[in-house]
One Martini backbone bead per residue (centre of mass of N, CA, C, O) as a GRO file, in nm:
protein
  250
    1MET     BB    1  -5.071   6.601   9.486
    2TYR     BB    2  -5.136   6.247   9.429
    3THR     BB    3  -5.131   5.913   9.483
    4LEU     BB    4  -5.209   5.578   9.382
    5LYS     BB    5  -5.313   5.287   9.578
    6LYS     BB    6  -5.372   4.967   9.510
    7SER     BB    7  -5.341   4.838   9.800
    8LEU     BB    8  -5.613   5.029   9.885
    9GLY     BB    9  -5.830   5.042   9.660
   10GLN     BB   10  -5.803   5.312   9.477
   11HIS     BB   11  -6.110   5.492   9.371
   12PHE     BB   12  -6.181   5.804   9.264
   13LEU     BB   13  -6.424   6.021   9.275
   14ARG     BB   14  -6.531   6.261   8.986
   15ASP     BB   15  -6.841   6.285   8.982
   16GLU     BB   16  -7.044   6.540   9.066
   17ASN     BB   17  -7.327   6.426   9.043
   18ILE     BB   18  -7.282   6.187   9.228
   19CYS     BB   19  -7.196   6.347   9.476
   20ARG     BB   20  -7.466   6.504   9.503
   21ASN     BB   21  -7.653   6.253   9.525
   22ILE     BB   22  -7.530   6.142   9.783
   23VAL     BB   23  -7.585   6.392   9.966
   24ALA     BB   24  -7.894   6.397   9.917
   25ALA     BB   25  -7.946   6.118  10.045
   26LEU     BB   26  -7.824   6.186  10.317
   27ARG     BB   27  -8.032   6.454  10.359
   28GLU     BB   28  -8.317   6.293  10.406
   29HIS     BB   29  -8.189   6.303  10.686
   30SER     BB   30  -8.119   6.378  10.998
   31PHE     BB   31  -7.804   6.517  11.143
   32SER     BB   32  -7.498   6.572  11.361
   33GLN     BB   33  -7.322   6.309  11.288
   34LEU     BB   34  -7.027   6.250  11.069
   35LEU     BB   35  -6.886   5.977  10.881
   36GLU     BB   36  -6.609   5.952  10.673
   37VAL     BB   37  -6.500   5.706  10.447
   38GLY     BB   38  -6.246   5.759  10.252
   39PRO     BB   39  -6.184   6.062  10.119
   40GLY     BB   40  -5.912   6.108   9.982
   41GLY     BB   41  -5.959   6.373   9.753
   42GLY     BB   42  -6.257   6.512   9.839
   43ALA     BB   43  -6.520   6.484   9.666
   44LEU     BB   44  -6.723   6.472   9.915
   45THR     BB   45  -6.614   6.656  10.133
   46LYS     BB   46  -6.680   6.941  10.009
   47TYR     BB   47  -6.993   6.889  10.058
   48LEU     BB   48  -6.990   6.821  10.365
   49LEU     BB   49  -6.876   7.105  10.464
   50GLU     BB   50  -7.160   7.252  10.377
   51ILE     BB   51  -7.295   7.133  10.610
   52PRO     BB   52  -7.485   7.244  10.857
   53GLY     BB   53  -7.451   7.169  11.199
   54ILE     BB   54  -7.200   6.960  11.193
   55ASP     BB   55  -7.011   6.671  11.293
   56LEU     BB   56  -6.711   6.612  11.124
   57LYS     BB   57  -6.557   6.299  11.021
   58ALA     BB   58  -6.247   6.148  10.900
   59VAL     BB   59  -6.132   5.829  10.769
   60GLU     BB   60  -5.771   5.779  10.704
   61LEU     BB   61  -5.493   5.584  10.613
   62ASP     BB   62  -5.356   5.778  10.416
   63VAL     BB   63  -5.119   6.013  10.475
   64GLU     BB   64  -5.117   6.159  10.207
   65LYS     BB   65  -5.413   6.235  10.202
   66VAL     BB   66  -5.419   6.388  10.462
   67ALA     BB   67  -5.230   6.615  10.366
   68PHE     BB   68  -5.403   6.703  10.128
   69LEU     BB   69  -5.664   6.772  10.287
   70LEU     BB   70  -5.536   6.988  10.476
   71ASP     BB   71  -5.441   7.173  10.246
   72THR     BB   72  -5.725   7.199  10.084
   73TYR     BB   73  -5.897   7.170  10.388
   74PRO     BB   74  -5.849   7.338  10.668
   75SER     BB   75  -6.131   7.261  10.816
   76LEU     BB   76  -6.023   6.958  10.888
   77ARG     BB   77  -5.890   7.030  11.131
   78GLY     BB   78  -5.949   6.781  11.374
   79LYS     BB   79  -6.131   6.561  11.178
   80ILE     BB   80  -5.904   6.355  11.136
   81ILE     BB   81  -5.860   6.004  11.108
   82THR     BB   82  -5.580   5.805  11.139
   83GLY     BB   83  -5.696   5.519  10.975
   84SER     BB   84  -5.904   5.239  11.019
   85ILE     BB   85  -6.231   5.146  11.059
   86LEU     BB   86  -6.137   4.855  11.168
   87ASP     BB   87  -5.969   5.007  11.435
   88ILE     BB   88  -6.134   5.208  11.538
   89PRO     BB   89  -6.314   5.366  11.742
   90ARG     BB   90  -6.583   5.510  11.823
   91PRO     BB   91  -6.632   5.840  11.697
   92PHE     BB   92  -6.890   5.872  11.876
   93GLN     BB   93  -7.137   6.000  12.075
   94GLY     BB   94  -7.389   5.854  11.978
   95ALA     BB   95  -7.546   5.931  11.704
   96PHE     BB   96  -7.461   5.832  11.356
   97THR     BB   97  -7.333   5.891  11.033
   98VAL     BB   98  -7.253   5.717  10.718
   99VAL     BB   99  -6.998   5.779  10.458
  100GLY     BB  100  -6.888   5.635  10.130
  101ASN     BB  101  -6.612   5.538   9.928
  102PHE     BB  102  -6.547   5.226   9.945
  103PRO     BB  103  -6.323   5.001   9.973
  104TYR     BB  104  -6.352   4.706   9.803
  105ASN     BB  105  -6.147   4.518   9.978
  106ILE     BB  106  -6.334   4.605  10.266
  107SER     BB  107  -6.654   4.628  10.248
  108SER     BB  108  -6.752   4.391  10.422
  109GLN     BB  109  -6.602   4.474  10.679
  110ILE     BB  110  -6.753   4.737  10.711
  111LEU     BB  111  -7.032   4.621  10.755
  112PHE     BB  112  -6.951   4.475  11.025
  113ARG     BB  113  -6.887   4.738  11.166
  114ILE     BB  114  -7.174   4.854  11.145
  115LEU     BB  115  -7.297   4.627  11.314
  116GLU     BB  116  -7.146   4.692  11.572
  117TRP     BB  117  -7.278   5.008  11.544
  118LYS     BB  118  -7.605   4.990  11.525
  119GLN     BB  119  -7.699   5.162  11.776
  120GLU     BB  120  -7.574   5.439  11.629
  121VAL     BB  121  -7.657   5.393  11.345
  122GLU     BB  122  -7.889   5.589  11.144
  123CYS     BB  123  -7.699   5.597  10.873
  124MET     BB  124  -7.606   5.467  10.536
  125VAL     BB  125  -7.395   5.584  10.264
  126GLY     BB  126  -7.268   5.363  10.001
  127MET     BB  127  -7.001   5.250   9.812
  128PHE     BB  128  -7.007   4.966   9.584
  129GLN     BB  129  -6.982   4.699   9.451
  130LYS     BB  130  -7.234   4.587   9.273
  131GLU     BB  131  -7.242   4.293   9.373
  132VAL     BB  132  -7.250   4.363   9.670
  133ALA     BB  133  -7.506   4.539   9.670
  134GLN     BB  134  -7.691   4.315   9.568
  135ARG     BB  135  -7.652   4.128   9.813
  136ILE     BB  136  -7.757   4.312  10.041
  137VAL     BB  137  -8.065   4.353   9.888
  138ALA     BB  138  -8.141   4.073   9.863
  139PRO     BB  139  -8.383   3.849   9.832
  140GLU     BB  140  -8.532   3.586   9.876
  141GLY     BB  141  -8.442   3.360   9.601
  142SER     BB  142  -8.188   3.467   9.532
  143LYS     BB  143  -7.872   3.401   9.409
  144VAL     BB  144  -7.736   3.652   9.602
  145TYR     BB  145  -7.841   3.539   9.850
  146GLY     BB  146  -7.695   3.586  10.189
  147VAL     BB  147  -7.523   3.671  10.456
  148LEU     BB  148  -7.537   3.972  10.414
  149SER     BB  149  -7.837   3.998  10.369
  150VAL     BB  150  -7.934   3.892  10.651
  151LEU     BB  151  -7.753   4.057  10.855
  152VAL     BB  152  -7.847   4.337  10.753
  153GLN     BB  153  -8.166   4.296  10.738
  154ALA     BB  154  -8.205   4.241  11.047
  155PHE     BB  155  -8.125   4.573  11.114
  156PHE     BB  156  -8.190   4.688  10.809
  157GLU     BB  157  -8.288   4.901  10.583
  158VAL     BB  158  -8.279   4.862  10.222
  159GLU     BB  159  -8.123   5.060   9.947
  160TYR     BB  160  -8.116   5.107   9.598
  161LEU     BB  161  -8.004   5.399   9.440
  162MET     BB  162  -7.737   5.361   9.245
  163GLU     BB  163  -7.545   5.363   8.957
  164VAL     BB  164  -7.185   5.337   8.871
  165GLY     BB  165  -6.958   5.406   8.651
  166GLU     BB  166  -6.627   5.369   8.576
  167GLN     BB  167  -6.579   5.683   8.467
  168CYS     BB  168  -6.626   5.808   8.770
  169PHE     BB  169  -6.322   5.721   8.800
  170THR     BB  170  -5.989   5.742   8.964
  171PRO     BB  171  -5.937   5.490   8.843
  172PRO     BB  172  -6.096   5.273   8.657
  173PRO     BB  173  -6.264   5.019   8.728
  174LYS     BB  174  -6.354   4.668   8.656
  175VAL     BB  175  -6.619   4.767   8.788
  176LYS     BB  176  -6.923   4.815   8.902
  177SER     BB  177  -7.135   5.044   9.080
  178ALA     BB  178  -7.303   5.115   9.409
  179VAL     BB  179  -7.568   5.274   9.593
  180ILE     BB  180  -7.644   5.253   9.943
  181ARG     BB  181  -7.904   5.232  10.207
  182LEU     BB  182  -7.908   5.252  10.563
  183ARG     BB  183  -8.170   5.172  10.805
  184PRO     BB  184  -8.321   5.119  11.067
  185ARG     BB  185  -8.550   4.926  11.179
  186SER     BB  186  -8.868   4.987  11.282
  187VAL     BB  187  -8.890   4.660  11.320
  188PRO     BB  188  -8.748   4.448  11.502
  189VAL     BB  189  -8.591   4.150  11.504
  190ALA     BB  190  -8.642   3.855  11.660
  191ILE     BB  191  -8.382   3.724  11.869
  192LYS     BB  192  -8.196   3.546  12.076
  193HIS     BB  193  -7.902   3.621  11.942
  194GLU     BB  194  -7.652   3.725  11.748
  195ARG     BB  195  -7.473   3.470  11.753
  196ALA     BB  196  -7.685   3.279  11.652
  197LEU     BB  197  -7.737   3.409  11.376
  198PHE     BB  198  -7.450   3.394  11.265
  199ILE     BB  199  -7.413   3.085  11.285
  200LEU     BB  200  -7.655   3.000  11.115
  201VAL     BB  201  -7.601   3.153  10.850
  202LYS     BB  202  -7.320   3.049  10.791
  203ALA     BB  203  -7.398   2.749  10.785
  204ALA     BB  204  -7.614   2.755  10.564
  205PHE     BB  205  -7.425   2.902  10.335
  206ASN     BB  206  -7.180   2.703  10.326
  207GLN     BB  207  -7.430   2.488  10.227
  208ARG     BB  208  -7.645   2.589   9.998
  209ARG     BB  209  -7.715   2.314   9.834
  210LYS     BB  210  -7.825   2.228  10.092
  211THR     BB  211  -8.015   2.148  10.315
  212LEU     BB  212  -8.080   2.257  10.622
  213ARG     BB  213  -8.062   1.979  10.757
  214ASN     BB  214  -7.756   1.934  10.661
  215ALA     BB  215  -7.617   2.221  10.738
  216VAL     BB  216  -7.750   2.243  11.066
  217ARG     BB  217  -7.778   1.981  11.250
  218GLY     BB  218  -7.575   2.069  11.493
  219LEU     BB  219  -7.791   2.309  11.605
  220PHE     BB  220  -8.012   2.078  11.657
  221ASP     BB  221  -8.253   1.888  11.747
  222PRO     BB  222  -8.355   1.611  11.584
  223SER     BB  223  -8.670   1.653  11.642
  224LEU     BB  224  -8.680   1.926  11.451
  225LEU     BB  225  -8.591   1.829  11.144
  226GLY     BB  226  -8.888   1.760  11.030
  227ASP     BB  227  -8.938   2.022  10.951
  228ALA     BB  228  -9.009   2.176  10.648
  229LEU     BB  229  -8.790   2.400  10.665
  230PHE     BB  230  -8.546   2.186  10.644
  231SER     BB  231  -8.599   2.137  10.319
  232LYS     BB  232  -8.469   2.385  10.266
  233ARG     BB  233  -8.278   2.633  10.149
  234ALA     BB  234  -8.128   2.913  10.243
  235GLU     BB  235  -8.247   3.110  10.005
  236GLN     BB  236  -8.559   3.043  10.109
  237LEU     BB  237  -8.506   3.208  10.352
  238SER     BB  238  -8.596   3.441  10.559
  239VAL     BB  239  -8.520   3.654  10.802
  240ALA     BB  240  -8.754   3.555  10.985
  241ASP     BB  241  -8.673   3.256  10.980
  242PHE     BB  242  -8.401   3.279  11.110
  243ALA     BB  243  -8.482   3.417  11.361
  244ALA     BB  244  -8.679   3.193  11.468
  245LEU     BB  245  -8.460   2.965  11.481
  246THR     BB  246  -8.285   3.066  11.719
  247PHE     BB  247  -8.492   2.961  11.944
  248LYS     BB  248  -8.412   2.637  11.850
  249MET     BB  249  -8.142   2.622  11.942
  250ASN     BB  250  -7.886   2.483  12.136
   0.00000   0.00000   0.00000
């Protein structure tokens, strides 16, 4: 078999019903290229291999798991990328879909990687720690609405699909989990440029208890700070509000 490595945040999904539900959610839209992130022991992989007519690749950092997967599923030969999703180049030419039970210790970094690839990612179905999943889908006004919420929702429609209990994994994590789906927004949000949005959102939420006027004053001409919008705190602004403000930044 294989060993579990805590250093890699490994908690392997073992509930077959959850695996089937994730694949069903994945197949609600058509795709021809699929990247699985962190296949581990192959709980999802064995179902993904059954999807006809797709080009499947899997990225796995743990060489022991790579050897196990190749031994258990010979049809994976030539389809595994040994490495981290944070380091590999774009895995396909053209549009592709992403799926995975993401390592929780790098799940936020994986999201930023998806944002880097957003022009090509046509769908993502991923397992996250429940608290992270809730932050990603949170609307403005929520206590957990923050940087991840705005930056992801600026480019993707987000859906909270299902919650997953600790006993569905080996070993059971100390936190609950949830599966979300991202699909590109049908109507893109107009922004000055991505860097402006990232700078604004991070500055606003870095001092989220302050009004926007105090948190981001260095990014705007003082003459603009009298606008009522700057009297609000970051979590009170919608994605559209942040997007509109990028055009007024210095």
